[in-house]
Each structure stands twice: as structure tokens, then as C-alpha cells.
A tleap script that builds the chain and sets N, CA, C and O, in Angstrom:
source leaprc.protein.ff14SB
mol = sequence {
  NMET ARG ARG THR THR VAL LYS LEU PRO GLU
  GLU LEU ASP GLU ARG LEU ARG HIE GLU ALA
  GLU ARG ARG GLY VAL THR VAL SER GLU LEU
  THR ARG GLU ALA ILE THR GLU PHE LEU ASP
  ALA PRO SER GLY GLY ARG ARG ARG PHE GLY
  ALA ALA ALA ALA GLY ARG SER GLY GLN SER
  ASP ILE SER GLY ARG ILE HIE GLU ILE LEU
  SER LYS GLU TRP GLY CARG
}
set mol.1.N position { -5.281 0.657 26.065 }
set mol.1.CA position { -5.276 -0.234 25.279 }
set mol.1.C position { -3.672 -0.465 24.517 }
set mol.1.O position { -2.868 0.291 25.064 }
set mol.2.N position { -3.219 -1.051 23.747 }
set mol.2.CA position { -1.482 -1.495 23.763 }
set mol.2.C position { -1.195 -0.618 22.234 }
set mol.2.O position { -1.958 -0.620 21.268 }
set mol.3.N position { -0.207 -0.075 22.315 }
set mol.3.CA position { 0.327 0.324 20.951 }
set mol.3.C position { 1.333 -0.212 20.165 }
set mol.3.O position { 2.472 -0.271 20.629 }
set mol.4.N position { 1.062 -0.663 18.909 }
set mol.4.CA position { 1.600 -1.863 18.466 }
set mol.4.C position { 2.549 -1.045 16.885 }
set mol.4.O position { 1.879 -0.273 16.199 }
set mol.5.N position { 3.262 -1.173 16.689 }
set mol.5.CA position { 4.110 -0.600 15.373 }
set mol.5.C position { 3.626 -1.105 14.374 }
set mol.5.O position { 3.185 -2.192 14.749 }
set mol.6.N position { 3.396 -0.954 13.095 }
set mol.6.CA position { 3.540 -2.035 11.947 }
set mol.6.C position { 4.151 -1.286 10.201 }
set mol.6.O position { 4.003 -0.360 9.402 }
set mol.7.N position { 4.611 -2.082 10.384 }
set mol.7.CA position { 5.697 -1.244 8.652 }
set mol.7.C position { 4.959 -2.121 7.427 }
set mol.7.O position { 4.831 -3.339 7.304 }
set mol.8.N position { 4.540 -1.049 6.600 }
set mol.8.CA position { 3.549 -0.934 5.220 }
set mol.8.C position { 4.270 -0.607 4.849 }
set mol.8.O position { 5.224 0.028 5.299 }
set mol.9.N position { 3.771 -1.286 2.998 }
set mol.9.CA position { 4.561 -1.148 2.054 }
set mol.9.C position { 3.976 0.636 1.804 }
set mol.9.O position { 3.263 1.048 2.719 }
set mol.10.N position { 4.223 1.508 0.786 }
set mol.10.CA position { 3.768 2.719 0.858 }
set mol.10.C position { 2.879 2.832 0.364 }
set mol.10.O position { 2.135 3.770 0.648 }
set mol.11.N position { 2.466 1.632 -0.901 }
set mol.11.CA position { 1.009 1.891 -1.845 }
set mol.11.C position { -0.207 1.033 -0.479 }
set mol.11.O position { -1.423 1.194 -0.372 }
set mol.12.N position { 0.539 0.328 0.205 }
set mol.12.CA position { -0.755 -0.093 1.206 }
set mol.12.C position { -1.183 1.159 2.484 }
set mol.12.O position { -2.341 1.389 2.834 }
set mol.13.N position { -0.094 1.771 2.971 }
set mol.13.CA position { -0.516 2.817 3.754 }
set mol.13.C position { -1.225 4.137 2.784 }
set mol.13.O position { -1.943 4.946 3.373 }
set mol.14.N position { -1.025 4.260 1.583 }
set mol.14.CA position { -1.644 5.243 1.202 }
set mol.14.C position { -3.313 4.362 1.179 }
set mol.14.O position { -4.223 4.883 1.824 }
set mol.15.N position { -3.493 3.489 0.666 }
set mol.15.CA position { -4.864 2.774 0.556 }
set mol.15.C position { -5.423 2.882 1.911 }
set mol.15.O position { -6.582 3.297 1.952 }
set mol.16.N position { -4.820 2.583 3.097 }
set mol.16.CA position { -5.113 2.442 4.007 }
set mol.16.C position { -5.695 3.672 4.608 }
set mol.16.O position { -6.765 3.815 5.199 }
set mol.17.N position { -4.665 4.614 4.300 }
set mol.17.CA position { -4.762 6.154 4.764 }
set mol.17.C position { -6.300 6.642 4.101 }
set mol.17.O position { -7.110 7.268 4.784 }
set mol.18.N position { -6.640 6.135 2.234 }
set mol.18.CA position { -7.789 7.023 1.489 }
set mol.18.C position { -8.943 6.240 2.377 }
set mol.18.O position { -9.838 6.901 2.905 }
set mol.19.N position { -8.896 5.053 2.495 }
set mol.19.CA position { -10.471 4.693 3.305 }
set mol.19.C position { -10.421 4.904 4.369 }
set mol.19.O position { -11.539 4.798 4.873 }
set mol.20.N position { -9.467 5.242 5.246 }
set mol.20.CA position { -9.937 5.871 6.876 }
set mol.20.C position { -10.506 7.010 6.417 }
set mol.20.O position { -11.531 7.438 6.949 }
set mol.21.N position { -10.014 7.539 5.547 }
set mol.21.CA position { -10.950 9.021 5.296 }
set mol.21.C position { -12.172 9.172 4.697 }
set mol.21.O position { -13.131 9.799 5.147 }
set mol.22.N position { -12.084 8.427 3.415 }
set mol.22.CA position { -13.187 8.130 3.009 }
set mol.22.C position { -14.539 7.186 4.029 }
set mol.22.O position { -15.646 7.086 3.500 }
set mol.23.N position { -14.375 6.720 5.079 }
set mol.23.CA position { -15.174 5.897 5.664 }
set mol.23.C position { -15.763 7.374 7.011 }
set mol.23.O position { -16.791 7.467 7.681 }
set mol.24.N position { -14.470 8.332 6.896 }
set mol.24.CA position { -14.431 8.723 8.282 }
set mol.24.C position { -14.133 8.772 10.026 }
set mol.24.O position { -14.743 9.293 10.960 }
set mol.25.N position { -13.201 8.163 9.952 }
set mol.25.CA position { -12.471 6.825 11.205 }
set mol.25.C position { -11.110 7.493 10.705 }
set mol.25.O position { -10.819 8.272 9.797 }
set mol.26.N position { -10.242 6.674 11.957 }
set mol.26.CA position { -8.782 6.793 12.541 }
set mol.26.C position { -8.225 5.639 11.324 }
set mol.26.O position { -8.833 4.696 10.818 }
set mol.27.N position { -7.019 6.066 11.128 }
set mol.27.CA position { -6.331 5.019 10.636 }
set mol.27.C position { -6.267 3.558 12.040 }
set mol.27.O position { -6.543 2.370 11.871 }
set mol.28.N position { -5.984 3.987 12.835 }
set mol.28.CA position { -6.013 2.838 14.018 }
set mol.28.C position { -7.360 2.577 14.220 }
set mol.28.O position { -7.315 1.545 14.889 }
set mol.29.N position { -8.414 2.828 14.081 }
set mol.29.CA position { -9.940 2.998 14.086 }
set mol.29.C position { -9.812 1.163 13.275 }
set mol.29.O position { -9.835 0.018 13.728 }
set mol.30.N position { -9.652 1.892 11.651 }
set mol.30.CA position { -9.609 0.900 10.879 }
set mol.30.C position { -8.870 -0.116 10.418 }
set mol.30.O position { -9.200 -0.879 9.510 }
set mol.31.N position { -7.991 -0.134 10.961 }
set mol.31.CA position { -6.518 -0.826 11.117 }
set mol.31.C position { -7.263 -2.044 12.381 }
set mol.31.O position { -7.276 -3.213 11.996 }
set mol.32.N position { -7.742 -1.812 13.554 }
set mol.32.CA position { -8.511 -2.780 14.364 }
set mol.32.C position { -9.831 -3.421 13.881 }
set mol.32.O position { -10.032 -4.622 14.059 }
set mol.33.N position { -10.721 -2.630 13.276 }
set mol.33.CA position { -11.860 -3.304 12.599 }
set mol.33.C position { -10.876 -4.612 11.713 }
set mol.33.O position { -10.856 -5.821 11.945 }
set mol.34.N position { -10.142 -3.840 10.684 }
set mol.34.CA position { -9.359 -5.240 9.730 }
set mol.34.C position { -8.737 -6.333 10.373 }
set mol.34.O position { -8.928 -7.491 10.002 }
set mol.35.N position { -7.936 -6.001 11.403 }
set mol.35.CA position { -7.925 -6.928 12.081 }
set mol.35.C position { -8.468 -7.811 12.516 }
set mol.35.O position { -8.223 -8.974 12.192 }
set mol.36.N position { -9.479 -7.405 13.494 }
set mol.36.CA position { -10.475 -8.113 14.109 }
set mol.36.C position { -11.552 -9.179 13.368 }
set mol.36.O position { -12.118 -10.143 13.884 }
set mol.37.N position { -11.650 -8.660 11.929 }
set mol.37.CA position { -12.878 -9.578 11.289 }
set mol.37.C position { -12.022 -10.418 10.739 }
set mol.37.O position { -12.470 -11.563 10.673 }
set mol.38.N position { -10.381 -10.201 10.093 }
set mol.38.CA position { -9.562 -11.498 10.010 }
set mol.38.C position { -9.340 -12.252 10.957 }
set mol.38.O position { -9.369 -13.460 10.722 }
set mol.39.N position { -9.068 -11.821 12.228 }
set mol.39.CA position { -9.052 -13.116 13.222 }
set mol.39.C position { -10.358 -13.699 13.720 }
set mol.39.O position { -10.691 -14.780 14.205 }
set mol.40.N position { -10.828 -12.830 13.484 }
set mol.40.CA position { -12.878 -13.712 13.771 }
set mol.40.C position { -13.660 -14.220 12.097 }
set mol.40.O position { -14.836 -14.502 11.871 }
set mol.41.N position { -12.789 -14.193 11.398 }
set mol.41.CA position { -13.213 -14.933 10.272 }
set mol.41.C position { -13.688 -16.559 10.559 }
set mol.41.O position { -12.954 -17.002 11.442 }
set mol.42.N position { -14.720 -17.636 10.079 }
set mol.42.CA position { -14.825 -18.845 10.546 }
set mol.42.C position { -13.674 -19.511 9.806 }
set mol.42.O position { -13.215 -20.536 10.310 }
set mol.43.N position { -13.095 -19.002 8.547 }
set mol.43.CA position { -11.984 -19.702 8.060 }
set mol.43.C position { -10.810 -19.532 8.936 }
set mol.43.O position { -9.767 -20.099 8.610 }
set mol.44.N position { -10.861 -18.702 10.186 }
set mol.44.CA position { -9.811 -18.860 10.623 }
set mol.44.C position { -8.035 -17.474 9.764 }
set mol.44.O position { -6.815 -17.633 9.748 }
set mol.45.N position { -8.884 -16.436 9.294 }
set mol.45.CA position { -8.200 -15.744 8.412 }
set mol.45.C position { -7.752 -15.786 7.439 }
set mol.45.O position { -6.968 -14.968 6.959 }
set mol.46.N position { -8.287 -17.037 6.816 }
set mol.46.CA position { -7.955 -17.499 5.524 }
set mol.46.C position { -9.164 -17.762 4.352 }
set mol.46.O position { -9.954 -18.706 4.381 }
set mol.47.N position { -9.114 -16.680 3.297 }
set mol.47.CA position { -10.095 -16.758 2.253 }
set mol.47.C position { -10.595 -17.960 1.984 }
set mol.47.O position { -9.804 -18.892 1.837 }
set mol.48.N position { -12.147 -18.201 1.855 }
set mol.48.CA position { -12.344 -19.966 1.526 }
set mol.48.C position { -13.285 -19.636 0.443 }
set mol.48.O position { -14.200 -18.837 0.645 }
set mol.49.N position { -13.049 -20.403 -1.082 }
set mol.49.CA position { -13.589 -20.116 -1.463 }
set mol.49.C position { -15.160 -21.167 -2.280 }
set mol.49.O position { -15.004 -22.122 -3.041 }
set mol.50.N position { -16.083 -20.791 -1.968 }
set mol.50.CA position { -17.036 -21.744 -2.083 }
set mol.50.C position { -17.428 -22.433 -3.356 }
set mol.50.O position { -18.253 -23.332 -3.519 }
set mol.51.N position { -16.558 -21.740 -4.340 }
set mol.51.CA position { -16.826 -21.925 -5.827 }
set mol.51.C position { -15.959 -22.995 -6.222 }
set mol.51.O position { -15.959 -23.606 -7.291 }
set mol.52.N position { -15.220 -23.144 -5.223 }
set mol.52.CA position { -14.141 -24.463 -5.884 }
set mol.52.C position { -14.727 -25.813 -5.743 }
set mol.52.O position { -14.241 -26.735 -6.398 }
set mol.53.N position { -15.555 -25.981 -5.084 }
set mol.53.CA position { -16.042 -27.091 -5.376 }
set mol.53.C position { -17.606 -27.003 -6.469 }
set mol.53.O position { -18.602 -27.724 -6.539 }
set mol.54.N position { -17.404 -26.414 -6.812 }
set mol.54.CA position { -18.659 -26.103 -7.810 }
set mol.54.C position { -18.885 -27.159 -8.807 }
set mol.54.O position { -20.030 -27.233 -9.252 }
set mol.55.N position { -17.747 -28.236 -9.370 }
set mol.55.CA position { -17.375 -28.709 -10.228 }
set mol.55.C position { -18.418 -30.068 -9.662 }
set mol.55.O position { -18.817 -30.953 -10.419 }
set mol.56.N position { -18.687 -30.003 -8.409 }
set mol.56.CA position { -19.254 -31.337 -7.168 }
set mol.56.C position { -21.078 -31.328 -7.409 }
set mol.56.O position { -21.925 -32.200 -7.215 }
set mol.57.N position { -21.176 -29.720 -7.981 }
set mol.57.CA position { -22.266 -29.427 -7.778 }
set mol.57.C position { -23.615 -30.416 -7.967 }
set mol.57.O position { -24.236 -30.836 -6.991 }
set mol.58.N position { -23.899 -30.660 -9.044 }
set mol.58.CA position { -24.495 -31.754 -9.895 }
set mol.58.C position { -25.352 -30.550 -10.768 }
set mol.58.O position { -26.537 -30.821 -10.966 }
set mol.59.N position { -24.935 -29.462 -11.216 }
set mol.59.CA position { -25.587 -28.359 -12.025 }
set mol.59.C position { -24.528 -28.157 -13.055 }
set mol.59.O position { -23.353 -27.839 -12.872 }
set mol.60.N position { -25.171 -28.403 -14.197 }
set mol.60.CA position { -24.515 -28.330 -15.747 }
set mol.60.C position { -23.763 -26.806 -16.280 }
set mol.60.O position { -23.084 -26.801 -17.306 }
set mol.61.N position { -23.955 -25.664 -15.538 }
set mol.61.CA position { -23.916 -24.838 -16.293 }
set mol.61.C position { -22.854 -23.468 -15.355 }
set mol.61.O position { -22.680 -22.251 -15.302 }
set mol.62.N position { -22.387 -24.804 -14.744 }
set mol.62.CA position { -21.353 -23.865 -14.168 }
set mol.62.C position { -20.431 -22.774 -14.360 }
set mol.62.O position { -20.142 -21.688 -13.858 }
set mol.63.N position { -19.972 -23.818 -15.656 }
set mol.63.CA position { -18.509 -23.023 -16.265 }
set mol.63.C position { -19.287 -21.193 -17.072 }
set mol.63.O position { -18.628 -20.162 -17.200 }
set mol.64.N position { -20.276 -21.316 -17.328 }
set mol.64.CA position { -20.686 -20.591 -17.956 }
set mol.64.C position { -21.437 -19.355 -17.203 }
set mol.64.O position { -21.804 -18.338 -17.792 }
set mol.65.N position { -21.650 -19.664 -15.453 }
set mol.65.CA position { -22.033 -18.807 -14.733 }
set mol.65.C position { -20.873 -18.339 -13.608 }
set mol.65.O position { -21.110 -17.734 -12.562 }
set mol.66.N position { -19.308 -18.857 -14.186 }
set mol.66.CA position { -18.146 -18.713 -12.996 }
set mol.66.C position { -17.928 -17.433 -12.432 }
set mol.66.O position { -17.490 -17.279 -11.292 }
set mol.67.N position { -18.379 -16.029 -13.608 }
set mol.67.CA position { -17.975 -14.947 -12.988 }
set mol.67.C position { -19.233 -14.591 -12.094 }
set mol.67.O position { -19.005 -13.805 -11.174 }
set mol.68.N position { -20.152 -14.923 -12.195 }
set mol.68.CA position { -21.694 -14.633 -11.307 }
set mol.68.C position { -21.133 -15.471 -9.926 }
set mol.68.O position { -21.032 -14.908 -8.835 }
set mol.69.N position { -20.711 -17.215 -10.195 }
set mol.69.CA position { -20.949 -17.221 -8.831 }
set mol.69.C position { -19.252 -16.888 -7.939 }
set mol.69.O position { -19.059 -17.249 -6.778 }
set mol.70.N position { -18.223 -16.171 -8.766 }
set mol.70.CA position { -17.138 -15.686 -8.406 }
set mol.70.C position { -17.311 -14.706 -7.901 }
set mol.70.O position { -16.809 -14.413 -6.816 }
set mol.71.N position { -18.201 -13.829 -8.689 }
set mol.71.CA position { -18.566 -12.307 -8.231 }
set mol.71.C position { -19.192 -12.632 -6.414 }
set mol.71.O position { -18.637 -12.149 -5.427 }
set mol.72.N position { -20.096 -13.296 -6.375 }
set mol.72.CA position { -21.177 -13.734 -5.248 }
set mol.72.C position { -20.282 -14.223 -4.160 }
set mol.72.O position { -20.438 -13.818 -3.008 }
set mol.73.N position { -19.216 -15.202 -4.524 }
set mol.73.CA position { -18.231 -15.609 -3.807 }
set mol.73.C position { -17.582 -14.484 -2.967 }
set mol.73.O position { -17.247 -14.664 -1.796 }
set mol.74.N position { -17.403 -13.178 -3.702 }
set mol.74.CA position { -15.959 -12.234 -3.345 }
set mol.74.C position { -16.706 -11.264 -2.704 }
set mol.74.O position { -16.120 -10.310 -2.191 }
set mol.75.N position { -18.136 -11.376 -2.645 }
set mol.75.CA position { -19.110 -9.950 -2.544 }
set mol.75.C position { -19.034 -8.733 -3.266 }
set mol.75.O position { -19.514 -7.643 -2.957 }
set mol.76.N position { -18.493 -8.991 -4.083 }
set mol.76.CA position { -18.567 -7.897 -5.770 }
set mol.76.C position { -19.832 -7.803 -6.733 }
set mol.76.O position { -19.785 -7.106 -7.747 }
savepdb mol mol.pdb
quit
């Protein structure tokens, strides 16, 4: 395995360390996982918003359901 040094803003470093501790993994493991997920994403690492085309869905209740739709898209 190769070693790579990455400079992170303090807040991001704190979030990374907190999440690694929460999951019970090392910072290196979590970092590898996050990079792998990013690079393996079908959109080439860019987040896609499926709700962006909601105006062409043929459904008339989209504006009233936008929070539900976005939550579903963002996995929250």
C-alpha cells in the first residue's frame, strides 16, 4: 500500500476523526472507503440530482412534495 498525505481544514479533520471513532475504524480505513465510493460512483464522483428533472415528470404535485423528493434523493 502507498502512503499519501492530504491536508484538511481543521473542521473536516475533526469530522473525519469523529466518524472513524463512531464506526470503530481507523481514519485511514474511512478515508479509503470514502475515496473508493467517490471514484466508483456512477456519475464519476459527481452527485446527481434526479429531482432536477421533476418538472418533466408529468406529475402535478411536485412542488408540494419537493422536501420528500429531495430527502429521498439525498438519502435522508
